[in-house]
C-alpha positions as CSV (number, residue, x, y, z in Angstrom):
1,X,117.1,97.0,80.2
2,X,114.4,99.4,81.5
3,X,113.8,99.2,85.2
4,X,110.9,100.9,86.9
5,X,108.9,100.8,90.0
6,X,105.5,102.5,89.8
7,X,103.9,103.4,93.3
8,X,101.0,105.7,94.5
9,X,102.0,107.6,97.3
10,X,100.7,110.8,98.7
11,X,98.3,111.8,96.1
12,X,101.3,111.3,93.6
13,X,102.5,108.4,91.2
14,X,106.1,107.9,91.9
15,X,108.2,106.6,89.3
16,X,111.5,104.9,90.4
17,X,114.0,104.6,87.4
18,X,117.2,102.9,87.6
19,X,119.2,106.0,86.4
20,X,116.9,108.9,87.2
21,X,116.2,108.0,90.7
22,X,112.6,108.9,92.1
23,X,110.1,111.1,90.1
24,X,107.1,112.6,91.8
25,X,104.3,113.0,89.1
26,X,101.3,114.9,90.4
27,X,98.0,113.6,89.1
28,X,95.6,116.3,90.6
29,X,95.4,118.5,87.4
30,X,97.5,121.1,88.8
31,X,99.2,123.2,86.0
32,X,102.9,123.1,85.1
33,X,105.2,125.2,86.8
34,X,105.6,128.8,85.5
35,X,107.5,128.8,82.2
36,X,110.7,130.8,83.8
37,X,111.1,127.6,86.3
38,X,113.4,125.3,84.7
39,X,114.5,121.7,86.1
40,X,117.3,119.3,84.9
41,X,114.6,116.5,84.6
42,X,111.7,118.9,83.7
43,X,108.5,119.4,85.4
44,X,105.9,116.4,85.0
45,X,102.3,116.5,85.2
46,X,100.0,113.1,84.8
47,X,96.5,112.1,84.0
48,X,94.6,109.2,83.1
49,X,93.3,108.6,79.6
50,X,91.2,105.7,80.0
51,X,93.2,102.8,81.4
52,X,96.5,104.5,80.4
53,X,98.6,106.9,82.6
54,X,99.9,109.5,80.6
55,X,102.7,111.8,81.7
56,X,103.7,115.1,80.1
57,X,107.2,116.7,81.0
58,X,108.1,120.1,79.9
59,X,110.3,123.0,81.3
60,X,113.6,121.3,81.2
61,X,116.6,123.3,82.2
62,X,118.7,124.7,79.1
63,X,121.6,122.9,80.9
64,X,120.0,119.6,80.3
65,X,120.3,117.7,77.1
66,X,118.7,114.8,75.2
67,X,119.9,114.3,71.6
68,X,120.6,118.0,71.4
69,X,117.1,118.9,72.8
70,X,117.0,121.0,76.1
71,X,114.7,123.8,77.3
72,X,112.2,123.3,74.3
73,X,111.8,119.5,74.9
74,X,108.2,118.0,75.7
75,X,107.9,114.7,76.4
76,X,104.8,112.7,76.7
77,X,105.1,109.2,78.1
78,X,102.2,106.6,78.0
79,X,102.0,103.8,80.4
80,X,99.2,101.1,79.3
81,X,98.9,97.7,81.2
82,X,98.6,95.2,78.3
83,X,98.8,91.9,80.6
84,X,98.8,91.0,84.3
85,X,102.6,91.1,83.9
86,X,103.1,93.7,81.1
87,X,103.2,97.4,80.6
88,X,103.6,99.1,77.2
89,X,105.6,102.1,77.5
90,X,105.4,104.8,74.8
91,X,107.3,108.0,74.5
92,X,106.9,110.9,72.1
93,X,109.4,113.6,72.2
94,X,109.1,117.0,70.3
95,X,111.5,120.1,70.2
96,X,110.6,122.0,66.9
97,X,114.3,123.8,67.2
98,X,116.0,120.5,66.9
99,X,113.4,118.0,65.3
100,X,111.3,118.5,62.0
101,X,108.4,116.6,63.7
102,X,107.8,114.7,67.0
103,X,108.8,111.2,67.2
104,X,107.8,108.1,69.2
105,X,109.4,104.8,70.6
106,X,107.7,102.1,72.4
107,X,109.3,99.5,74.6
108,X,107.3,96.7,76.3
109,X,108.0,96.3,80.1
110,X,107.8,92.9,81.7
111,X,107.0,92.6,85.5
112,X,110.0,91.4,87.6
113,X,110.5,90.5,91.3
114,X,114.1,91.4,90.9
115,X,114.7,94.4,93.2
116,X,115.9,97.6,91.4
117,X,119.2,99.2,92.5
118,X,119.9,102.9,92.3
119,X,122.7,103.8,89.6
120,X,124.7,106.2,91.6
121,X,127.9,107.7,90.6
122,X,130.9,106.8,92.6
123,X,133.7,109.1,92.2
124,X,136.7,107.2,91.2
125,X,134.5,104.1,92.3
126,X,136.8,104.2,95.8
127,X,134.1,102.8,97.6
128,X,133.7,99.7,95.5
129,X,136.7,97.8,96.8
130,X,135.3,98.2,100.4
131,X,131.8,97.1,99.3
132,X,133.0,94.1,97.2
133,X,135.6,93.1,100.1
134,X,132.8,93.1,102.6
135,X,130.4,91.1,100.5
136,X,133.3,88.6,100.2
137,X,133.7,88.5,103.8
138,X,130.3,87.7,104.2
139,X,130.0,85.0,102.0
140,X,133.2,83.4,103.2
141,X,131.5,83.6,107.1
142,X,128.4,81.6,105.4
143,X,130.6,78.9,103.8
144,X,132.7,76.8,106.3
145,X,135.0,75.3,103.4
146,X,136.6,78.7,103.1
147,X,137.8,79.0,106.5
């Protein structure tokens, strides 16, 4: 399941993704970073095409990888509201060194009141035992039958 929060903050569209974390996307027509500046998640720029938010991401690090693509990867994402509780998310990926032609996927996104939690890495999950035991202690404290 894809989980997104889309917020408008400080002149940027901010996308919160459960796996990637927060991505700040300028919408002020500034150019992409210099071609020599490469980032793990690339360099994103956004603009409005009618009612659709379009985000172009380039300048990926050669150390990043998506299905074999890295520094030549270009991603175009389109977020279009199709209903009060729905967004059509379309992504087109291209890298002429990997694929013969660009390819596109579409995923319908549905609004949810559920919170998004960060998908953080936990080395060896050693903190998990403490997190779970704390939650069980809180549950026990709220249920008098368990005392």
